[in-house]
C-alpha positions as CSV (number, residue, x, y, z in Angstrom):
1,M,53.9,117.4,161.3
2,S,56.8,118.5,159.1
3,A,59.0,119.4,162.1
4,Q,59.0,115.9,163.5
5,P,61.0,114.0,160.9
6,C,63.6,116.8,161.0
7,A,63.9,116.5,164.8
8,Y,64.2,112.7,164.6
9,R,66.9,113.0,161.9
10,R,68.9,115.6,163.9
11,A,68.7,113.4,167.0
12,F,69.9,110.4,165.1
13,C,72.8,112.3,163.5
14,D,73.9,113.8,166.9
15,K,73.9,110.3,168.3
16,W,75.8,108.9,165.3
17,L,78.5,111.6,165.4
18,S,79.0,111.6,169.2
19,S,79.1,107.9,169.8
20,D,82.0,105.5,169.5
21,T,82.3,102.9,166.7
22,G,80.6,100.2,168.7
23,S,77.6,102.3,169.6
24,R,77.2,103.4,166.0
25,H,77.2,99.7,165.0
26,N,74.6,98.9,167.6
27,V,72.4,101.8,166.5
28,F,72.7,100.8,162.9
29,M,71.9,97.2,163.6
30,I,68.8,98.1,165.6
31,A,67.6,100.4,162.8
32,K,68.3,97.7,160.2
33,Q,66.4,95.0,162.1
34,T,63.5,97.4,162.7
35,L,63.3,98.2,159.0
36,R,63.3,94.5,158.2
37,L,60.5,93.9,160.6
38,V,58.4,96.7,159.2
39,A,59.0,95.5,155.7
40,L,58.0,92.0,156.6
41,L,54.7,93.2,158.2
42,L,54.0,95.4,155.1
43,L,54.5,92.4,152.8
44,L,52.0,90.4,154.9
45,V,49.2,93.0,155.1
46,I,49.5,95.0,151.8
47,P,48.4,93.5,148.5
48,A,50.9,93.7,145.7
49,S,50.7,96.8,143.4
50,P,53.0,98.9,141.3
51,V,55.0,101.6,143.1
52,F,57.2,104.4,142.0
53,A,60.4,103.2,143.7
54,H,62.6,106.0,142.6
55,A,61.6,108.1,145.7
56,S,62.6,105.4,148.2
57,E,66.2,106.6,148.5
58,Q,65.0,109.5,150.8
59,G,64.7,107.2,153.7
60,F,68.4,106.4,153.6
61,V,69.2,110.1,153.0
62,L,67.7,110.8,156.4
63,L,70.3,108.5,158.0
64,L,73.2,110.3,156.4
65,P,75.0,113.2,158.3
66,T,73.6,115.6,155.7
67,D,73.9,118.6,158.2
68,V,77.7,118.1,158.0
69,Y,77.6,117.9,154.2
70,I,75.4,121.0,153.9
71,V,77.7,123.1,156.1
72,S,80.8,121.8,154.2
73,G,79.2,122.7,150.8
74,A,78.3,126.2,151.9
75,A,81.7,126.7,153.4
76,S,83.3,125.6,150.1
77,V,81.4,128.4,148.3
78,G,82.4,130.9,151.0
79,L,86.0,129.9,150.7
80,T,85.9,130.4,147.0
81,V,84.6,134.0,147.6
82,L,87.6,134.7,149.9
83,L,90.1,133.1,147.6
84,L,88.9,135.3,144.7
85,T,89.7,138.4,146.7
86,V,93.4,137.5,146.9
87,L,94.0,135.9,143.5
88,P,95.5,138.1,140.7
89,D,92.9,139.5,138.2
90,Q,94.8,137.9,135.4
91,F,94.2,134.5,136.9
92,V,90.5,134.9,136.9
93,A,90.4,136.2,133.4
94,S,92.6,133.3,132.1
95,V,90.4,130.7,133.7
96,F,87.5,131.8,131.4
97,R,89.7,132.2,128.3
98,P,88.7,129.7,125.6
99,I,90.9,127.9,123.1
100,A,90.1,128.2,119.5
101,V,90.2,124.9,117.7
102,L,88.7,124.8,114.2
103,R,87.5,127.3,111.6
104,L,83.7,127.0,111.1
105,H,82.0,126.8,107.7
106,Q,78.4,127.3,106.7
107,S,76.5,124.0,106.5
108,G,72.9,123.0,105.7
109,L,73.1,120.0,108.0
110,S,71.1,121.7,110.7
111,V,68.1,121.8,108.3
112,V,68.3,118.0,107.8
113,S,68.8,117.3,111.6
114,S,65.9,119.6,112.4
115,C,63.6,117.8,110.0
116,L,64.6,114.5,111.5
117,S,63.9,115.8,114.9
118,A,60.4,117.0,113.8
119,L,59.6,113.6,112.3
120,L,60.6,111.9,115.5
121,L,58.4,114.3,117.5
122,V,55.4,113.7,115.2
123,A,56.0,109.9,115.6
124,L,56.1,110.3,119.4
125,V,52.9,112.3,119.4
126,W,51.2,109.7,117.3
127,V,52.3,106.9,119.7
128,G,51.1,109.1,122.6
129,F,47.6,109.1,121.1
130,Y,47.5,105.4,119.9
131,G,50.1,103.6,122.0
132,S,50.0,102.3,125.6
133,H,48.1,104.4,128.2
134,D,50.9,103.6,130.8
135,P,53.2,106.6,131.1
136,L,56.1,104.2,131.7
137,A,55.4,102.1,128.7
138,N,54.6,104.8,126.2
139,P,57.6,106.4,124.5
140,L,56.2,110.0,124.5
141,P,56.2,110.7,128.3
142,V,59.5,108.8,128.8
143,F,61.3,110.6,126.0
144,F,59.7,114.0,126.6
145,W,60.2,114.2,130.4
146,T,63.3,112.0,130.8
147,I,65.4,112.2,127.7
148,W,64.6,115.7,126.6
149,W,63.6,117.7,129.8
150,I,66.1,116.1,132.1
151,G,68.9,114.7,129.9
152,F,69.0,117.0,126.9
153,I,68.8,120.2,128.9
154,A,71.7,119.0,131.1
155,L,73.7,118.3,127.9
156,Q,72.8,121.6,126.4
157,G,74.1,123.4,129.5
158,L,77.3,121.2,129.8
159,L,78.2,120.9,126.1
160,G,76.8,123.9,124.2
161,D,74.1,124.7,121.7
162,L,72.8,121.3,120.6
163,W,69.3,122.8,120.2
164,R,70.4,124.6,117.1
165,W,70.7,121.1,115.4
166,L,67.7,119.4,117.0
167,N,65.1,122.2,117.0
168,P,62.0,120.7,115.5
169,W,60.9,123.9,113.7
170,T,63.7,125.5,111.7
171,G,64.0,122.6,109.2
172,P,60.3,122.3,108.4
173,V,59.9,126.1,108.2
174,S,62.8,126.3,105.8
175,I,61.3,123.7,103.5
176,L,57.8,125.2,103.7
177,Q,59.2,128.6,102.9
178,K,61.1,127.4,99.8
179,T,58.5,125.0,98.4
180,L,55.4,127.2,99.0
181,N,57.2,130.6,98.8
182,I,55.8,131.7,102.2
183,R,57.2,134.9,103.6
184,P,56.6,136.4,107.1
185,F,53.5,138.7,106.9
186,L,53.3,139.9,110.5
187,R,55.6,141.9,112.7
188,L,56.3,141.1,116.3
189,P,56.2,144.4,118.2
190,T,59.6,145.4,119.6
191,G,58.0,146.7,122.7
192,L,57.0,143.2,123.8
193,G,60.7,142.3,124.3
194,H,60.8,138.8,125.6
195,S,57.5,138.9,127.5
196,V,55.9,136.3,125.3
197,A,58.9,134.0,125.9
198,I,58.5,134.5,129.6
199,L,54.8,133.7,129.3
200,T,55.3,130.5,127.3
201,F,58.1,129.3,129.6
202,M,56.0,129.9,132.8
203,S,53.1,128.1,131.1
204,F,55.4,125.1,130.6
205,A,56.5,125.3,134.2
206,A,52.9,125.5,135.4
207,F,52.0,122.4,133.3
208,L,55.0,120.5,134.7
209,L,54.3,121.4,138.4
210,A,50.5,121.8,138.6
211,D,48.8,119.8,135.9
212,P,47.0,116.8,137.4
213,A,48.5,114.4,134.9
214,P,51.4,115.8,132.8
215,A,52.7,112.3,132.0
216,D,49.4,111.0,130.7
217,P,50.3,109.9,127.1
218,E,47.2,111.2,125.4
219,R,47.1,114.4,127.4
220,L,50.8,115.1,126.7
221,A,50.4,114.3,123.0
222,R,47.6,116.8,122.8
223,V,49.7,119.5,124.5
224,V,52.9,118.8,122.6
225,G,51.3,118.4,119.2
226,A,49.2,121.6,119.6
227,Y,52.3,123.6,120.8
228,W,54.5,122.4,118.0
229,L,51.8,123.3,115.3
230,F,51.1,126.6,116.9
231,T,54.8,127.5,117.0
232,L,55.3,126.4,113.4
233,L,52.5,128.7,112.2
234,A,53.8,131.5,114.4
235,I,57.3,131.2,112.8
236,L,55.8,131.3,109.3
237,A,53.8,134.4,110.3
238,F,56.4,136.3,112.2
239,G,59.6,134.9,110.9
240,P,62.6,133.5,112.9
241,R,62.3,136.4,115.3
242,W,59.5,134.4,117.0
243,L,62.0,131.7,118.0
244,R,64.5,134.2,119.3
245,R,62.0,136.3,121.3
246,A,58.7,134.6,121.8
247,E,59.3,130.8,122.0
248,G,60.2,130.4,125.7
249,L,61.8,126.9,125.5
250,S,64.1,127.9,122.7
251,V,65.1,131.1,124.6
252,V,65.8,129.1,127.7
253,L,67.8,126.5,125.9
254,R,69.9,129.2,124.2
255,A,70.5,130.7,127.6
256,Y,71.7,127.3,128.9
257,A,74.0,127.1,125.9
258,R,76.0,130.0,127.3
259,M,77.2,127.5,129.9
260,G,78.5,125.0,127.4
261,V,82.2,124.1,127.1
262,F,81.9,124.1,123.3
263,G,80.9,127.3,121.4
264,R,81.8,129.9,118.8
265,K,84.5,132.5,119.1
266,G,84.3,134.7,116.0
267,N,84.3,132.3,113.1
268,R,86.1,129.6,115.0
269,F,85.0,126.6,117.1
270,A,86.3,127.0,120.6
271,V,86.4,125.1,123.9
272,G,86.7,126.4,127.5
273,I,85.5,125.8,131.0
274,P,81.7,126.0,131.6
275,G,80.7,129.7,131.6
276,W,83.3,131.1,129.2
277,Q,80.6,132.0,126.7
278,A,78.4,133.7,129.3
279,L,81.4,136.0,130.1
280,N,82.3,136.7,126.5
281,L,78.9,137.2,125.0
282,R,77.0,140.5,125.2
283,A,75.0,141.1,128.4
284,P,71.4,139.8,128.0
285,T,68.4,142.0,127.7
286,I,66.2,142.5,130.7
287,G,63.7,139.9,129.4
288,I,66.3,137.2,129.0
289,A,67.8,138.2,132.4
290,V,64.4,137.7,134.1
291,L,64.1,134.3,132.3
292,M,67.5,133.2,133.7
293,L,66.1,133.9,137.2
294,L,62.9,132.1,136.4
295,M,64.8,129.1,135.3
296,L,66.4,128.8,138.8
297,G,63.2,129.8,140.7
298,S,61.0,127.3,138.8
299,G,63.5,124.5,139.2
300,S,63.9,125.3,142.9
301,F,60.2,125.2,143.5
302,D,60.0,121.9,141.7
303,G,62.0,120.5,144.6
304,L,60.4,122.6,147.3
305,N,56.8,121.5,146.6
306,E,57.7,117.9,147.4
307,T,59.1,118.6,150.9
308,F,57.3,118.0,154.1
309,W,57.8,121.6,154.9
310,W,55.8,122.8,151.9
311,L,53.1,120.2,152.3
312,G,52.7,121.2,156.0
313,L,52.6,124.8,155.0
314,I,49.6,124.2,152.7
315,G,47.9,121.9,155.1
316,V,48.5,118.6,153.4
317,N,49.4,115.4,155.2
318,P,52.4,114.1,153.3
319,L,51.6,110.5,154.4
320,E,48.1,110.8,153.0
321,F,48.7,112.9,149.8
322,P,45.3,113.6,148.2
323,G,46.7,113.8,144.6
324,R,48.0,116.6,142.4
325,S,44.5,117.8,141.5
326,A,43.9,118.8,145.1
327,V,46.9,121.2,145.2
328,I,46.8,122.9,141.8
329,T,46.0,126.3,143.2
330,Q,48.6,126.0,145.9
331,N,51.3,124.9,143.5
332,L,50.6,127.7,141.0
333,T,50.6,130.2,143.8
334,G,53.8,128.8,145.2
335,L,55.4,128.9,141.7
336,V,54.6,132.6,141.2
337,L,55.6,133.6,144.8
338,A,58.9,131.6,144.7
339,N,60.0,133.4,141.5
340,I,58.9,136.8,142.8
341,W,60.9,136.2,146.0
342,L,64.0,135.0,144.0
343,I,64.0,137.9,141.6
344,S,63.5,140.4,144.4
345,A,66.3,138.9,146.5
346,Y,68.7,138.9,143.5
347,A,67.8,142.5,142.6
348,M,68.3,143.6,146.2
349,A,71.8,141.9,146.2
350,I,72.7,143.7,142.9
351,W,71.4,147.1,144.3
352,L,73.4,146.7,147.5
353,G,76.5,145.8,145.6
354,L,76.2,148.9,143.3
355,A,75.5,151.1,146.4
356,L,78.7,149.8,148.2
357,I,80.9,151.1,145.4
358,K,78.8,154.2,144.7
359,S,78.4,153.1,141.1
360,T,76.3,155.1,138.6
361,V,75.3,151.9,136.8
362,P,71.5,151.7,136.8
363,L,70.0,148.8,138.6
364,S,68.4,147.4,135.4
365,R,71.9,147.4,133.8
366,G,73.5,145.6,136.8
367,F,70.6,143.2,136.9
368,C,71.3,142.2,133.3
369,L,75.1,142.2,133.7
370,F,75.2,139.6,136.5
371,A,72.2,137.5,135.5
372,P,74.4,135.0,133.5
373,S,76.1,134.1,136.8
374,I,72.8,132.5,137.9
375,L,73.0,130.0,135.0
376,P,75.5,127.6,136.7
377,I,73.3,127.5,139.8
378,A,70.2,126.7,137.7
379,L,72.0,124.0,135.8
380,G,73.6,122.5,138.8
381,Y,70.3,122.3,140.6
382,H,68.5,120.9,137.5
383,I,71.1,118.1,137.4
384,A,70.9,117.4,141.1
385,H,67.2,117.5,141.5
386,Y,66.4,115.1,138.6
387,F,69.4,112.8,139.0
388,P,67.6,110.0,141.0
389,S,64.6,110.1,138.7
390,F,66.9,109.9,135.6
391,L,68.7,106.9,137.0
392,V,65.4,105.0,137.0
393,D,63.4,106.6,134.2
394,S,66.2,106.4,131.6
395,Q,65.9,102.6,132.0
396,Y,62.3,102.9,131.0
397,A,63.4,104.7,127.9
398,L,65.5,101.7,127.0
399,S,62.6,99.4,127.9
400,V,60.1,101.2,125.6
401,V,62.6,101.0,122.6
402,T,62.0,97.3,122.6
403,D,58.2,97.8,122.5
404,P,57.2,101.3,121.3
405,M,53.5,100.5,121.2
406,G,53.4,98.8,124.6
407,T,51.8,95.6,123.2
408,G,54.2,93.2,124.9
409,A,55.9,92.3,121.6
410,D,59.6,92.9,121.0
411,F,59.3,94.5,117.6
412,L,62.9,95.6,117.3
413,Q,64.3,92.2,118.5
414,L,66.5,93.8,121.1
415,G,65.4,91.6,124.0
416,T,63.4,92.5,127.0
417,Y,65.0,95.1,129.3
418,Y,64.2,94.9,133.0
419,V,64.2,98.1,135.1
420,T,66.0,98.0,138.4
421,T,66.0,100.3,141.4
422,G,68.5,98.2,143.4
423,F,70.8,101.1,143.8
424,F,68.3,102.7,146.1
425,N,68.3,99.8,148.5
426,S,71.9,100.3,149.9
427,Q,73.0,103.1,152.1
428,D,76.4,103.2,150.4
429,S,74.9,103.7,146.9
430,V,72.4,106.2,148.2
431,R,75.3,108.1,149.8
432,L,77.1,108.2,146.5
433,I,74.0,109.4,144.7
434,W,73.3,112.2,147.3
435,L,77.0,113.3,147.2
436,T,76.8,113.5,143.4
437,Q,73.7,115.7,143.7
438,A,75.4,117.8,146.4
439,A,78.5,118.2,144.2
440,A,76.4,119.4,141.3
441,V,74.8,122.1,143.5
442,V,78.1,123.2,145.2
443,G,80.0,123.1,141.9
444,G,77.3,125.2,140.2
445,H,77.6,127.8,143.0
446,I,81.4,127.9,143.0
447,L,81.3,128.5,139.2
448,A,78.7,131.2,139.7
449,V,80.8,133.0,142.2
450,M,83.8,132.9,139.8
451,L,81.7,134.0,136.9
452,A,80.2,136.9,138.8
453,H,83.7,138.0,140.0
454,A,85.0,137.9,136.4
455,I,82.0,140.0,135.2
456,A,82.6,142.5,138.0
457,L,86.3,142.8,137.2
458,R,85.5,143.5,133.5
459,H,82.9,146.2,134.2
460,F,84.2,147.9,137.5
461,G,87.9,147.9,136.7
462,T,89.6,147.7,140.1
463,T,89.8,144.6,142.3
464,R,88.5,146.6,145.3
465,H,85.4,147.7,143.5
466,A,84.8,144.2,142.0
467,V,85.1,142.6,145.4
468,L,82.9,145.1,147.2
469,S,80.2,144.9,144.5
470,Q,80.1,141.2,144.9
471,V,79.8,141.0,148.7
472,P,75.9,141.0,148.7
473,L,75.7,138.7,145.7
474,A,78.2,136.3,147.2
475,L,76.2,136.2,150.4
476,F,73.1,135.5,148.3
477,M,74.9,132.6,146.6
478,V,76.1,131.1,149.9
479,L,72.6,131.2,151.4
480,Y,71.2,129.7,148.2
481,T,73.8,126.9,148.5
482,L,72.4,126.1,151.9
483,F,68.9,126.2,150.6
484,G,69.7,123.9,147.6
485,L,71.4,121.3,149.8
486,W,68.6,121.5,152.3
487,L,66.1,120.7,149.5
488,L,68.1,117.6,148.6
489,A,68.2,116.4,152.2
490,S,64.6,117.3,153.3
491,P,62.0,114.6,153.9
492,K,59.7,114.5,150.8
493,G,56.1,113.4,150.4
């Protein structure tokens, strides 16, 4: 079943690209009239009910010449690889050289902002328990999944370490330690490395992808509230090391901060192109390197598990989806296998690159050295994958501000805000949305290629060794570009 929509789309695109202007107009008019007729019949026979309209743009995507776009995107990444082989080494190094702007001073404002963040979280959890049961009318699911998970993580990766100021634990811990004279009384074993952080992050990914109702307000309030309290107690018991090595979300957010344009260089505030911090900071440990791969693998599977291809693979009819509770085991298995495959393919590319230059660098060291080059790809796909959802769900965030409890009253006197999905009803606007998503994917891969080349130049010395060592990894990135763009264009259930 999953092969049929792809065949229809290819046939349509072939017809579109090979015909003259008049034929294209006729094909488009026939398709347009057919869609109108189908829509009219549906209005007559189907009773009115709420729908999640943010997925409807995929029908227009199938009419776009996405095959051309995909090949062009992969070619752009490939041309970047070729261009880097002829550019002077100094040029690549200068691209990632930051500009120091201001001298930094110690400030206690982060404690205040952290406490305010914690108070907001507590308020959202309370509203999750006692507010509206509608996920789109309750502030907790809207702010947690849309504002924080989609929007804030994108800003963290684009701008820098905002999490340092908005972390909901450091402020309350500081106050509790000073007022109650609490000191850490347990020691986190060094041998664990970042394994606890990997476990907590993968648990979060499993909740996002496989839980039957991750947006249910009361269910989400129970999970978020329990996790915040557990982490607070763990920090009090183990000290700040828990946040640095065991709290998976904080570790992931600090990894994304390596991509930000704003950061610290010595004791000065500096600015540079995305990725300059990843190049200038010390290579990550093996645990953080694995987490960087897991960030990309989990995000990619978040898109893959919606495709007709995946649903067909697990024996589910995408037009008669039985619900998330029916595919829990399949999604958990797919999440694990997708990450194992990605880590194995990346490790193989690193191993082949080291073998080409007969390097004595151990595979584990090479794995860690080049892991930051995966961050632009993970961030680009995060932005691309969630962009259509953010366009709609961010409007619900504005809507719930006017009525936090979902009672129908405008408590803040801001006026009723109406959500629109009109931008999904035009092929032109959908083309713009899809090209924006494709630009995020392709841009992330181009930046990843440049960053990997700069890392290779720094550690392998000569241009020849740097280029040879990057051939397998560059091929890996080009193929992943094709995969990422195919995910955006694939029919989804």
